[in-house]
DOTI-989761 format. One line per 2 residues: their letters; for each residue z, y, x of C-alpha. Coordinates in nm, 2 decimals. Layout:
! DOTI-989761
a	Z/Y/X; ...
***
This chain:
! DOTI-989761
xx	9.61/10.90/14.58; 9.32/10.98/14.82
xx	9.52/10.87/15.12; 9.62/10.55/14.95
xx	9.25/10.47/14.86; 9.14/10.55/15.21
xx	9.38/10.30/15.36; 9.22/10.03/15.15
xx	8.86/10.13/15.13; 8.77/10.32/15.45
xx	8.80/10.01/15.68; 8.52/9.84/15.47
xx	8.30/10.14/15.53; 8.16/10.23/15.87
xx	7.84/10.10/16.02; 7.65/9.83/15.85
xx	7.73/9.50/16.03; 7.46/9.30/16.21
xx	7.31/8.99/16.05; 7.52/8.75/16.25
xx	7.84/8.92/16.15; 7.78/8.91/15.78
xx	8.01/8.70/15.57; 7.83/8.50/15.30
xx	7.97/8.34/14.98; 8.05/7.97/14.97
xx	7.77/7.78/14.80; 7.86/7.50/14.56
xx	7.69/7.30/14.29; 7.79/7.31/13.92
xx	8.05/7.05/13.86; 7.95/6.98/13.49
xx	8.26/7.14/13.35; 8.12/7.38/13.09
xx	8.45/7.54/12.99; 8.60/7.58/13.34
xx	8.71/7.93/13.44; 8.79/7.84/13.80
xx	8.61/7.78/14.13; 8.50/7.43/14.20
xx	8.85/7.36/14.35; 9.00/7.41/14.01
xx	9.27/7.64/14.16; 9.11/7.99/14.20
xx	9.04/8.17/13.88; 8.70/8.35/13.83
xx	8.78/8.71/13.78; 8.43/8.85/13.77
xx	8.07/8.72/13.79; 7.77/8.89/13.96
xx	7.42/8.77/13.88; 7.11/8.83/14.08
xx	6.76/8.69/14.11; 6.68/8.50/14.43
xx	6.46/8.74/14.63; 6.25/8.46/14.77
xx	6.14/8.37/14.42; 6.06/8.72/14.30
xx	5.70/8.80/14.25; 5.71/9.15/14.11
xx	5.80/9.34/14.43; 5.65/9.38/14.78
xx	5.79/9.15/15.05; 5.94/9.45/15.23
xx	6.12/9.57/14.91; 6.25/9.22/14.85
xx	6.38/9.21/15.21; 6.56/9.55/15.17
xx	6.72/9.44/14.84; 6.84/9.11/14.99
xx	6.98/9.30/15.29; 7.18/9.54/15.07
xx	7.31/9.26/14.86; 7.42/9.06/15.16
xx	7.60/9.36/15.31; 7.77/9.43/14.98
xx	7.89/9.07/14.94; 8.00/9.07/15.31
xx	8.21/9.39/15.25; 8.36/9.23/14.94
xx	8.48/8.94/15.15; 8.60/9.18/15.42
xx	8.79/9.36/15.14; 8.98/9.04/15.06
xx	8.79/8.90/14.77; 8.67/8.54/14.76
xx	8.31/8.46/14.65; 8.15/8.14/14.54
xx	7.78/8.12/14.46; 7.61/7.87/14.22
xx	7.24/7.84/14.12; 7.16/7.86/13.75
xx	7.13/7.54/13.55; 6.86/7.68/13.32
xx	6.67/7.91/13.55; 6.65/7.82/13.92
xx	6.57/8.18/14.02; 6.91/8.31/13.90
xx	7.22/8.30/14.13; 7.57/8.34/13.99
xx	7.83/8.48/14.24; 8.18/8.42/14.11
xx	8.45/8.65/14.24; 8.82/8.57/14.28
xx	9.10/8.81/14.38; 9.39/8.65/14.57
xx	9.75/8.74/14.52; 9.77/8.98/14.81
xx	9.46/9.17/14.70; 9.60/9.20/14.34
xx	9.93/9.33/14.47; 9.77/9.58/14.70
xx	9.54/9.73/14.45; 9.79/9.71/14.16
xx	10.00/9.95/14.37; 9.70/10.17/14.46
xx	9.60/10.19/14.09; 9.97/10.24/13.98
xx	9.94/9.96/13.73; 10.26/9.92/13.52
xx	10.40/9.57/13.52; 10.71/9.41/13.35
xx	11.06/9.48/13.49; 11.27/9.30/13.23
xx	11.28/9.23/12.85; 11.32/9.51/12.61
xx	11.69/9.50/12.51; 11.69/9.78/12.25
xx	11.77/9.66/11.90; 11.49/9.72/11.65
xx	11.54/9.75/11.28; 11.29/9.59/11.05
xx	11.10/9.83/10.82; 11.18/9.82/10.45
xx	10.82/9.72/10.39; 10.82/9.45/10.65
xx	10.82/9.18/10.38; 10.51/9.32/10.22
xx	10.31/9.37/10.54; 10.39/9.02/10.65
xx	10.16/8.90/10.37; 9.87/9.06/10.54
xx	9.96/8.98/10.90; 9.81/8.70/11.11
xx	10.02/8.39/11.11; 10.26/8.42/11.40
xx	10.24/8.04/11.47; 9.87/8.09/11.55
xx	9.88/8.41/11.74; 10.23/8.46/11.88
xx	10.37/8.81/11.90; 10.36/8.96/12.25
xx	10.70/8.99/12.42; 10.82/9.35/12.48
xx	10.91/9.45/12.84; 11.02/9.76/13.01
xx	10.76/9.83/13.27; 10.71/10.04/13.59
xx	10.43/10.12/13.83; 10.40/9.82/14.06
xx	10.53/9.84/14.42; 10.50/9.56/14.67
xx	10.81/9.64/14.85; 11.01/9.60/14.52
xx	10.84/9.28/14.43; 11.17/9.10/14.37
xx	11.27/9.35/14.10; 10.97/9.27/13.87
xx	10.97/9.00/13.61; 10.77/8.72/13.78
xx	10.79/8.38/13.64; 10.46/8.26/13.77
xx	10.23/8.43/14.02; 9.93/8.29/13.85
xx	10.02/8.46/13.51; 10.19/8.77/13.64
xx	9.86/8.95/13.64; 9.69/8.86/13.31
xx	9.31/8.81/13.31; 9.23/9.16/13.18
xx	9.43/9.32/13.46; 9.27/9.09/13.72
xx	8.92/9.19/13.60; 9.01/9.56/13.60
xx	9.13/9.54/13.96; 8.82/9.35/14.07
xx	8.59/9.60/13.90; 8.78/9.88/14.08
xx	8.70/9.71/14.41; 8.34/9.64/14.31
xx	8.29/10.01/14.22; 8.39/10.13/14.57
xx	8.26/9.89/14.82; 7.97/10.01/15.04
xx	7.63/9.84/15.08; 7.43/10.09/15.28
xx	7.44/10.42/15.47; 7.15/10.66/15.47
xx	7.15/11.00/15.64; 7.52/10.98/15.68
xx	7.56/10.94/15.30; 7.73/10.62/15.20
xx	7.59/10.42/14.91; 7.83/10.21/14.73
xx	7.94/10.06/14.39; 7.82/9.79/14.16
xx	7.68/10.04/13.91; 7.41/10.16/14.16
xx	7.32/9.81/14.25; 7.27/9.73/13.88
xx	7.06/10.04/13.83; 6.83/9.95/14.12
xx	6.79/9.59/14.00; 6.96/9.43/14.30
xx	7.20/9.27/14.06; 7.10/9.18/13.71
xx	7.44/9.17/13.56; 7.82/9.20/13.64
xx	8.08/9.10/13.39; 8.42/8.93/13.34
xx	8.41/8.59/13.16; 8.50/8.51/12.80
xx	8.76/8.24/12.82; 8.60/8.00/12.57
xx	8.33/7.97/12.30; 8.40/8.15/11.98
xx	8.30/7.85/11.78; 8.56/7.60/11.91
xx	8.85/7.61/12.15; 8.81/7.53/12.52
xx	8.83/7.18/12.65; 9.01/7.31/12.96
xx	9.39/7.26/12.91; 9.45/7.57/13.13
xx	9.25/7.80/12.90; 9.43/7.96/12.61
xx	9.10/8.00/12.40; 9.19/8.36/12.31
xx	8.83/8.44/12.22; 8.82/8.16/11.97
xx	9.15/8.28/11.81; 9.02/8.63/11.79
xx	8.71/8.52/11.61; 8.89/8.30/11.37
xx	9.18/8.53/11.29; 9.02/8.87/11.34
xx	8.64/8.88/11.34; 8.57/8.63/11.07
xx	8.48/8.78/10.73; 8.76/8.59/10.56
xx	9.01/8.82/10.73; 8.87/9.14/10.57
xx	9.21/9.21/10.39; 9.43/9.11/10.69
xx	9.59/9.34/10.94; 9.45/9.34/11.29
xx	9.63/9.16/11.58; 9.62/9.48/11.79
xx	9.85/9.35/12.07; 9.63/9.04/12.11
xx	9.31/9.26/12.10; 9.46/9.48/12.37
xx	9.56/9.18/12.58; 9.21/9.04/12.57
xx	8.99/9.35/12.58; 9.21/9.61/12.72
xx	9.37/9.93/12.59; 9.05/10.12/12.54
xx	8.91/9.88/12.28; 9.26/9.83/12.14
xx	9.31/10.20/12.07; 8.98/10.22/11.90
xx	9.05/9.94/11.66; 9.41/10.08/11.61
xx	9.26/10.42/11.51; 8.99/10.27/11.29
xx	9.24/10.05/11.11; 9.48/10.34/11.06
xx	9.20/10.56/10.93; 9.09/10.29/10.69
xx	9.44/10.24/10.56; 9.48/10.61/10.50
xx	9.15/10.62/10.32; 9.30/10.38/10.06
xx	9.51/10.67/9.92; 9.22/10.91/9.93
xx	9.00/10.66/9.75; 9.25/10.60/9.47
xx	9.28/10.97/9.40; 8.91/11.03/9.43
xx	8.83/10.75/9.18; 9.10/10.90/8.95
xx	8.92/11.24/8.96; 8.59/11.08/8.91
xx	8.71/10.89/8.60; 8.87/11.21/8.48
xx	8.52/11.37/8.50; 8.36/11.08/8.32
xx	8.62/11.09/8.03; 8.59/11.46/7.98
xx	8.21/11.50/8.01; 8.17/11.45/7.64
xx	8.40/11.75/7.58; 8.20/11.97/7.81
xx	8.11/12.27/7.59; 7.85/12.42/7.82
xx	7.67/12.09/7.86; 7.66/12.05/7.49
xx	7.50/12.39/7.45; 7.23/12.30/7.70
xx	7.15/11.98/7.51; 7.18/12.13/7.17
xx	6.82/12.18/7.03; 6.94/12.49/6.84
xx	7.08/12.65/7.15; 6.92/12.51/7.47
xx	6.61/12.42/7.27; 6.55/12.78/7.18
xx	6.60/12.91/7.54; 6.28/12.96/7.73
xx	6.32/12.98/8.11; 6.11/13.18/8.35
xx	5.89/13.00/8.61; 6.06/12.90/8.93
xx	5.76/12.97/9.16; 5.46/13.20/9.17
xx	5.15/13.14/8.95; 5.13/12.76/8.94
xx	5.48/12.71/8.78; 5.51/12.72/8.40
xx	5.76/12.84/8.15; 6.01/12.56/8.07
xx	6.27/12.47/7.81; 6.64/12.47/7.90
xx	6.69/12.13/7.74; 6.50/11.98/8.03
xx	6.83/12.01/8.23; 7.03/11.82/7.97
xx	7.06/11.50/8.17; 7.15/11.68/8.50
xx	7.40/11.90/8.31; 7.58/11.59/8.18
xx	7.60/11.45/8.53; 7.72/11.78/8.66
xx	8.01/11.77/8.42; 8.14/11.46/8.60
xx	8.15/11.62/8.94; 8.20/11.99/8.86
xx	8.53/11.95/8.67; 8.89/12.06/8.72
xx	8.96/11.72/8.88; 8.73/11.82/9.17
xx	8.94/12.12/9.24; 9.26/11.91/9.25
xx	9.09/11.65/9.47; 8.96/11.92/9.72
xx	9.32/12.05/9.75; 9.46/11.70/9.79
xx	9.21/11.62/10.07; 9.30/11.93/10.26
xx	9.66/11.80/10.26; 9.57/11.44/10.31
xx	9.38/11.50/10.63; 9.69/11.67/10.77
xx	9.91/11.37/10.69; 9.64/11.15/10.85
xx	9.63/11.34/11.17; 10.01/11.38/11.20
xx	10.10/11.02/11.13; 9.82/10.91/11.37
xx	9.99/11.11/11.64; 10.31/10.92/11.58
xx	10.13/10.59/11.58; 9.94/10.68/11.89
xx	10.27/10.77/12.07; 10.41/10.43/11.98
xx	10.10/10.26/12.12; 10.11/10.47/12.44
xx	10.46/10.34/12.51; 10.40/9.98/12.40
xx	10.07/9.96/12.60; 10.20/10.14/12.91
xx	9.97/10.44/12.90; 10.23/10.72/12.86
xx	10.19/10.85/13.22; 9.84/10.70/13.26
xx	9.65/11.02/13.32; 9.89/11.16/13.58
xx	9.93/10.84/13.78; 9.68/10.57/13.72
xx	9.33/10.70/13.65; 9.10/10.69/13.96
xx	8.83/10.93/14.07; 8.47/10.83/13.96
xx	8.27/10.67/14.25; 7.98/10.91/14.17
xx	8.22/11.21/14.22; 8.36/11.06/14.55
xx	8.01/11.02/14.69; 7.94/11.39/14.64
xx	8.26/11.52/14.80; 8.11/11.71/15.10
xx	8.28/12.05/15.07; 8.62/12.11/15.22
xx	8.87/12.34/15.03; 9.24/12.42/15.06
xx	9.46/12.28/14.79; 9.70/12.55/14.67
xx	9.97/12.31/14.58; 9.98/12.08/14.89
xx	9.84/12.34/15.13; 9.62/12.06/15.27
xx	9.24/12.03/15.30; 9.07/11.82/15.04
xx	8.70/11.73/14.97; 8.53/11.84/14.65
xx	8.16/11.80/14.55; 8.09/12.17/14.50
xx	8.23/12.52/14.57; 8.36/12.75/14.30
xx	8.03/12.93/14.29; 7.84/12.60/14.26
xx	8.07/12.50/13.98; 8.00/12.83/13.80
xx	7.62/12.78/13.83; 7.65/12.42/13.70
xx	7.86/12.53/13.40; 7.62/12.82/13.32
xx	7.32/12.59/13.34; 7.48/12.32/13.12
xx	7.60/12.57/12.86; 7.25/12.72/12.84
xx	7.09/12.38/12.80; 7.33/12.29/12.52
xx	7.25/12.61/12.33; 6.88/12.56/12.38
xx	6.89/12.21/12.23; 7.11/12.32/11.94
xx	6.86/12.60/11.87; 6.59/12.33/11.87
xx	6.78/12.14/11.60; 6.81/12.46/11.39
xx	6.44/12.50/11.44; 6.38/12.16/11.29
xx	6.60/12.25/10.99; 6.39/12.56/10.94
xx	6.09/12.34/10.95; 6.23/12.13/10.67
xx	6.31/12.44/10.47; 5.95/12.56/10.51
xx	5.84/12.22/10.39; 6.06/12.25/10.09
xx	5.91/12.59/10.00; 5.55/12.49/10.05
xx	5.56/12.15/9.89; 5.75/12.28/9.58
xx	5.43/12.46/9.49; 5.23/12.13/9.51
xx	5.48/11.94/9.30; 5.49/12.22/9.05
xx	5.11/12.21/9.01; 5.10/11.83/9.00
xx	5.40/11.75/8.79; 5.28/11.97/8.50
xx	5.55/12.08/8.26; 5.49/12.21/7.91
xx	5.74/12.36/7.68; 5.64/12.14/7.39
xx	5.64/11.82/7.61; 5.90/11.56/7.56
xx	5.79/11.30/7.82; 6.09/11.10/7.96
xx	5.96/11.16/8.31; 6.03/11.53/8.29
xx	6.40/11.46/8.26; 6.42/11.29/8.59
xx	6.12/11.38/8.80; 6.12/11.76/8.81
xx	5.95/11.95/9.09; 6.29/12.04/9.23
xx	6.40/11.67/9.23; 6.08/11.55/9.40
xx	6.11/11.82/9.66; 6.47/11.75/9.73
xx	6.43/11.38/9.76; 6.13/11.39/9.99
xx	6.28/11.67/10.20; 6.60/11.46/10.24
xx	6.41/11.16/10.35; 6.21/11.36/10.60
xx	6.53/11.52/10.72; 6.69/11.18/10.77
xx	6.39/11.06/10.98; 6.40/11.38/11.19
xx	6.78/11.33/11.24; 6.73/10.98/11.37
xx	6.45/11.08/11.61; 6.65/11.38/11.74
xx	6.96/11.15/11.79; 6.76/10.94/12.04
xx	6.65/11.25/12.23; 6.99/11.42/12.23
xx	7.16/11.11/12.35; 6.96/11.12/12.67
xx	6.99/11.50/12.70; 7.37/11.49/12.67
xx	7.39/11.21/12.94; 7.17/11.41/13.18
xx	7.37/11.73/13.13; 7.70/11.55/13.18
xx	7.58/11.37/13.49; 7.48/11.70/13.63
xx	7.83/11.84/13.56; 7.97/11.56/13.78
xx	8.32/11.52/13.61; 8.60/11.39/13.83
xx	8.73/11.10/13.63; 8.59/10.87/13.37
xx	8.81/11.03/13.10; 8.67/11.37/13.20
xx	8.32/11.23/13.18; 8.37/11.08/12.84
xx	8.54/11.39/12.70; 8.26/11.61/12.82
xx	7.99/11.38/12.68; 8.18/11.35/12.36
xx	8.19/11.73/12.31; 7.82/11.77/12.37
xx	7.71/11.47/12.16; 7.93/11.59/11.87
xx	7.79/11.94/11.89; 7.44/11.80/11.87
xx	7.53/11.56/11.59; 7.72/11.82/11.40
xx	7.43/12.05/11.38; 7.19/11.76/11.33
xx	7.37/11.59/11.04; 7.54/11.88/10.87
xx	7.29/12.17/10.89; 7.09/12.05/10.60
xx	7.40/12.00/10.39; 7.53/12.35/10.48
xx	7.19/12.50/10.38; 7.20/12.33/10.04
xx	7.56/12.42/9.98; 7.57/12.78/10.09
xx	7.22/12.92/10.12; 6.98/12.75/9.88
xx	6.94/12.94/9.55; 7.18/13.22/9.66
xx	6.91/13.48/9.77; 6.62/13.43/9.53
xx	6.61/13.77/9.36; 6.47/13.77/9.00
xx	6.13/13.69/8.85; 6.01/14.05/8.87
xx	6.12/14.09/9.23; 6.15/13.75/9.41
xx	6.27/13.72/9.77; 6.02/13.56/10.02
xx	6.09/13.35/10.33; 5.89/13.44/10.64
xx	5.71/13.70/10.41; 5.50/13.41/10.26
xx	5.72/13.15/10.09; 5.92/13.23/9.79
xx	6.28/13.13/9.84; 6.36/12.80/9.66
xx	6.61/12.78/9.38; 6.85/12.51/9.30
xx	6.77/12.21/9.09; 6.81/12.29/8.72
xx	7.13/12.09/8.72; 7.27/12.31/9.00
xx	7.28/12.27/9.38; 7.60/12.06/9.36
xx	7.40/11.76/9.24; 7.13/11.82/9.51
xx	7.41/11.83/9.78; 7.53/11.50/9.65
xx	7.18/11.36/9.67; 7.14/11.48/10.03
xx	7.47/11.33/10.13; 7.39/10.99/9.96
xx	7.05/10.97/10.14; 7.19/11.07/10.49
xx	7.51/10.87/10.47; 7.35/10.56/10.31
xx	7.05/10.57/10.55; 7.27/10.63/10.85
xx	7.49/10.33/10.76; 7.19/10.10/10.71
xx	7.02/10.22/11.03; 7.34/10.17/11.23
xx	7.40/9.82/11.10; 7.04/9.73/11.19
xx	7.07/9.88/11.53; 7.42/9.76/11.61
xx	7.43/9.41/11.45; 7.08/9.28/11.38
xx	6.93/9.40/11.71; 7.17/9.21/11.95
xx	7.17/8.91/11.71; 6.79/8.90/11.72
xx	6.79/8.93/12.11; 7.05/8.66/12.14
xx	6.85/8.43/11.90; 6.54/8.49/12.11
xx	6.73/8.40/12.43; 6.87/8.08/12.27
xx	6.53/7.98/12.14; 6.37/8.03/12.48
xx	6.62/7.79/12.63; 6.62/7.54/12.35
xx	6.39/7.31/12.54; 6.66/7.29/12.81
xx	6.95/7.26/12.57; 7.03/6.90/12.66
xx	7.17/7.03/12.99; 7.54/7.11/13.04
xx	7.56/7.49/13.08; 7.86/7.66/13.24
xx	8.06/7.94/13.08; 7.92/8.21/13.31
xx	7.57/8.12/13.21; 7.65/8.12/12.83
xx	7.80/8.47/12.88; 7.50/8.59/13.08
xx	7.28/8.52/12.78; 7.48/8.76/12.56
xx	7.40/9.13/12.54; 7.56/9.39/12.77
xx	7.79/9.63/12.59; 7.63/9.94/12.75
xx	7.77/10.21/12.98; 7.91/10.42/12.70
xx	8.10/10.13/12.54; 8.26/10.23/12.21
xx	8.13/10.59/12.22; 7.88/10.54/11.94
xx	8.14/10.36/11.73; 8.37/10.66/11.75
xx	8.08/10.90/11.69; 7.97/10.70/11.38
xx	8.32/10.71/11.23; 8.38/11.08/11.32
xx	8.05/11.18/11.16; 8.16/10.98/10.85
xx	8.50/11.16/10.86; 8.31/11.49/10.85
xx	8.11/11.39/10.54; 8.43/11.26/10.37
xx	8.63/11.58/10.43; 8.38/11.87/10.47
xx	8.18/11.81/10.15; 8.43/11.60/9.94
xx	8.43/11.87/9.67; 8.08/11.77/9.58
xx	8.14/11.39/9.57; 8.49/11.26/9.51
xx	8.38/10.90/9.55; 8.30/10.96/9.92
xx	8.64/10.82/10.04; 8.59/10.50/9.83
xx	8.25/10.44/9.99; 8.39/10.52/10.33
xx	8.68/10.27/10.27; 8.44/9.99/10.17
xx	8.22/10.07/10.47; 8.51/10.08/10.71
xx	8.66/9.75/10.59; 8.32/9.59/10.68
xx	8.29/9.80/11.00; 8.61/9.67/11.14
xx	8.50/9.31/11.10; 8.14/9.38/11.21
xx	8.25/9.55/11.53; 8.50/9.27/11.59
xx	8.22/9.01/11.53; 7.98/9.19/11.77
xx	8.24/9.21/12.05; 8.35/8.85/12.00
xx	8.02/8.68/11.95; 7.72/8.89/12.06
xx	7.83/9.09/12.36; 7.96/9.00/12.70
xx	8.32/9.07/12.76; 8.38/9.43/12.85
xx	8.56/9.53/13.16; 8.91/9.61/13.03
xx	8.99/9.98/13.07; 9.30/10.19/13.02
xx	9.30/10.47/12.76; 9.59/10.69/12.66
xx	9.45/10.81/12.33; 9.12/10.86/12.15
xx	9.03/11.14/12.39; 8.82/11.43/12.29
xx	8.78/11.29/11.94; 9.14/11.40/11.86
xx	9.07/11.78/11.88; 8.73/11.73/11.71
xx	8.91/11.56/11.42; 9.16/11.85/11.40
xx	8.87/12.10/11.41; 8.70/11.92/11.12
xx	9.02/11.92/10.93; 9.06/12.30/10.96
xx	8.69/12.36/10.87; 8.71/12.12/10.57
xx	8.95/12.35/10.39; 8.70/12.64/10.42
xx	8.39/12.44/10.33; 8.55/12.28/10.02
xx	8.69/12.61/9.90; 8.34/12.77/9.94
xx	8.17/12.48/9.77; 8.39/12.52/9.47
xx	8.36/12.90/9.47; 7.98/12.94/9.55
xx	7.81/12.60/9.48; 7.98/12.49/9.16
xx	8.01/12.68/8.84; 8.39/12.64/8.81
xx	8.47/13.01/8.89; 8.21/13.16/8.65
xx	8.33/12.93/8.37; 8.69/13.03/8.43
xx	8.60/13.40/8.44; 8.41/13.36/8.11
xx	8.69/13.16/7.95; 8.97/13.41/8.04
xx	8.79/13.74/8.03; 8.44/13.75/7.88
xx	8.47/13.51/7.58; 8.72/13.76/7.41
xx	8.71/14.13/7.35; 8.63/14.38/7.50
xx	8.35/14.18/7.67; 8.32/13.89/7.42
xx	8.31/13.85/7.05; 8.53/13.54/7.01
xx	8.88/13.58/6.87; 9.03/13.33/7.11
xx	8.95/13.20/7.46; 8.66/12.95/7.44
xx	8.36/12.82/7.63; 8.13/12.87/7.34
xx	7.85/13.10/7.42; 7.88/13.05/7.80
xx	7.52/12.94/7.85; 7.37/13.23/7.66
xx	7.59/13.48/7.85; 7.50/13.35/8.20
xx	7.12/13.34/8.16; 6.99/13.69/8.20
xx	6.68/13.82/8.00; 6.35/13.91/8.16
xx	6.05/14.08/8.00; 5.73/13.88/8.08
xx	5.53/14.21/8.09; 5.73/14.30/8.41
xx	5.57/14.01/8.61; 5.38/14.13/8.91
xx	5.03/14.01/8.96; 5.13/13.82/9.27
xx	5.38/13.60/9.08; 5.25/13.61/8.72
xx	5.20/13.25/8.60; 4.86/13.11/8.52
xx	4.98/12.92/8.21; 4.96/13.10/7.88
xx	5.27/13.21/7.69; 5.35/13.01/7.38
xx	5.49/13.18/7.07; 5.56/13.54/6.99
xx	5.85/13.58/7.23; 5.82/13.86/7.49
xx	6.10/13.75/7.71; 6.22/13.46/7.92
xx	6.55/13.38/8.07; 6.60/13.46/8.44
xx	6.69/13.23/8.72; 6.94/12.97/8.61
xx	7.30/13.10/8.60; 7.20/13.46/8.69
xx	7.40/13.76/8.57; 7.19/14.08/8.53
xx	7.14/14.36/8.27; 6.86/14.29/8.02
xx	6.54/14.49/8.00; 6.58/14.83/7.84
xx	6.92/14.89/7.99; 6.96/15.19/8.22
xx	7.04/14.95/8.50; 6.80/14.68/8.40
xx	6.77/14.37/8.62; 7.07/14.48/8.83
xx	7.39/14.27/8.85; 7.62/14.33/8.55
xx	8.00/14.37/8.53; 8.03/13.99/8.47
xx	7.87/13.93/8.81; 8.11/14.15/9.00
xx	8.41/13.99/8.82; 8.28/13.65/8.93
xx	8.23/13.76/9.29; 8.59/13.90/9.30
xx	8.73/13.59/9.15; 8.54/13.37/9.41
xx	8.67/13.57/9.70; 9.02/13.57/9.56
xx	9.00/13.19/9.50; 8.89/13.12/9.86
xx	9.16/13.34/10.01; 9.44/13.20/9.79
xx	9.34/12.83/9.83; 9.29/12.86/10.21
xx	9.62/13.03/10.26; 9.81/12.79/10.04
xx	9.66/12.48/10.20; 9.70/12.61/10.55
xx	10.06/12.70/10.48; 10.13/12.35/10.35
xx	9.95/12.20/10.65; 10.17/12.40/10.88
xx	10.49/12.29/10.71; 10.37/11.92/10.73
xx	10.28/11.95/11.09; 10.62/12.11/11.17
xx	10.83/11.86/10.97; 10.66/11.54/11.11
xx	10.73/11.51/11.48; 10.46/11.38/11.70
xx	10.69/11.11/11.86; 10.94/10.91/11.66
xx	11.30/10.89/11.77; 11.27/10.52/11.82
xx	10.98/10.57/12.07; 11.17/10.85/12.25
xx	11.47/10.61/12.30; 11.24/10.34/12.44
xx	11.08/10.58/12.69; 11.43/10.71/12.80
xx	11.56/10.36/12.84; 11.26/10.25/13.05
xx	11.29/10.56/13.28; 11.66/10.48/13.32
xx	11.59/10.12/13.42; 11.31/10.22/13.65
xx	11.54/10.46/13.83; 11.82/10.20/13.84
xx	11.62/9.90/13.95; 11.36/10.05/14.19
xx	11.55/10.35/14.34; 11.93/10.29/14.32
xx	11.89/9.95/14.46; 11.72/10.10/14.76
xx	12.00/10.35/14.80; 12.25/10.07/14.79
xx	12.06/9.88/15.05; 12.04/10.19/15.28
xx	12.41/10.26/15.22; 12.50/9.90/15.30
xx	12.29/9.91/15.62; 12.43/10.24/15.73
xx	12.78/10.12/15.65; 12.74/9.82/15.88
xx	12.60/10.04/16.15; 12.89/10.29/16.11
xx	13.14/10.00/16.13; 12.99/9.88/16.45
xx	12.99/10.23/16.60; 13.35/10.28/16.50
xx	13.45/9.94/16.63; 13.27/10.01/16.96
xx	13.44/10.35/16.99; 13.78/10.19/16.93
xx	13.73/9.93/17.20; 13.62/10.20/17.45
xx	13.91/10.44/17.41; 14.19/10.18/17.34
xx	14.45/10.17/17.62; 14.42/9.87/17.86
xx	14.77/9.76/17.81; 14.70/9.69/17.45
***
């Protein structure tokens, strides 16, 4: 590959040419054809547009700086022309300081670089018979009308070779390379052409010129307005069709035209929308089951015995609870938790267990079926062998290749940017930096915990509670609730701030690593960003689910955090409701923030741009100037879209046991997300440079890791955060003799048996409440759902036998559930092949045709040529040795 690139690129390097030898673009005036996609001659198609500000009209730089910038630009454009590209420059209609340089790649250049880049192009039509699916009639109802967007023809393809040009399916040279492929080839050239040499180090590439401000923008053109079709008869108006049949809100229930999206935007965007659509479709099943489990909880909440006991004035009304903090907290009545206990019955039911097990299996089906779908797209979109053949080395990597090493495979010297020792140092530094920033996130979480502990005392003193009080506000605004809500809001703000910081940190670390290819770069960045986001988003949820309220001691001997703050307990309704609150605030706030950032921000910027040029709107504006006014997509492209969805996937799977409606909310969000993302790309952003992508990259193993972790987290939430296991232990063991007094298994008496007794005379002075004790009672009930021996027992305030039964049951539950689900996941993964038999047949057929058309024909030609030579040699030999008399 390096040799091939050198043959094309190296001649354009070398010394910078003198001024008189520079080639300059052809200058033309705008021809008042606003929808034209061609040079002024109407023949050469515009494959890319470069935009710069006329240096003579710049006022923000020194004259010497402007001269240097102009020199670099002129050299760059001259080298582009030397490289075979054709340039045409036009001054802006709306702003005379702006110059638009249109770039066209002739046929010979396209053929040369298509071979260098190993681009796969059509050989012949796909002649394999396909059988329609049994559900084809149903899916047709949701597809785009085939009369509007015609289905793409299927071809067998092979890497392009100029010497085998006649074997490829070429009906028209102008359409053989579609606009997306042409733009990708031109961008490949733009990224590798030199513009200066300093200290024997070559400076090249459009990205560096954009970063230094020499060019203001570089982009391929949209083919029309999204509001109406193009007036140019040679334009297919694909952007208009995409907006009308894909991005418009009316299509929210329609299937996406994935082949058409891929054709216009390239495989990288196509694979994202294919994955997002597949994920959304699979969420439909999860949402239906989740709603069913939620409705089950709603229907059975009135039969919830333990909730009835909490709300019963004769049971819960007579139970006085101990204060939940030192001194300022008061005694309180158990009936305060009546409302939260009713809500808890909805989420903490048997249906939650069924749904958690179902989601553990659902995520396996999702990942396995996606692998099959991805394999189909890899074949259909010609990316099966993309990583081995087609992907090029990043220009930033090439520029640093100063060290010479011996390749063990080829036994030839090759250039690399660093030695083995240098690579080791880089990896050590990057790993250390990643751990440092993760520890910083954890430090912020600790800060939120300290806030919770300290502010709880304030709310406890402010939101005064009295045993005899019946104010409605006490039912909803408890100190625990106020603390939880404010801490969640602060946590959300901290998360958003840290996201901005960690984005820049992750990019800096990845740039320092210097990955070889763009795929390596994105995978490395993906891993770092997800690690940061995982800790950032999920740490507070893990704290509430598995740590809060678990190590609080008892009223006579509380546990303190940092030796000063008493560990906080769960909300009276339990930590499960608090976890749901935390999830709702983070997920809801994240969705709102992302929509503002991703939709309203570019829309607002574009409106400002249109308003500023409204006074000149009577002028006819060309297509390239319309596109320049749109927003750039950004260097990371769809990275943040993937990250947003994967974080959502984590919330849906990791903590689904606490909120079965999460898949439904995710489904609604994703149905809108598909159309919003489509709307943004089609209407608000410049056209992205089409890029190849074989799969969803590093997101695939991340999803698999989340799927494995989700089984553990949901099992632990059910075991340690919910009250399901203690209730089951009481029902089957402690409600009947020898531990209980009931004649049959029942939930009656559960509340009284789980609330331990504490003698108020055993309070220490440091934690004794200021409020006076009402009544003649000398005891209060210990921390909510605590299991300890009563005062006067020989093991008073130690955990009782019920506690150890519950712990054993929880551990047994986790082990059994994990092993059962993992076993089922293994069976499913084994039974469902990653590549369908139909796709395997297509791949084999394509390889056979490639071998036959491109290689066997060569052998036949060689054989025919050698045969002719052999016949001549034999004929010559016969004439030499034949007797003269003959």
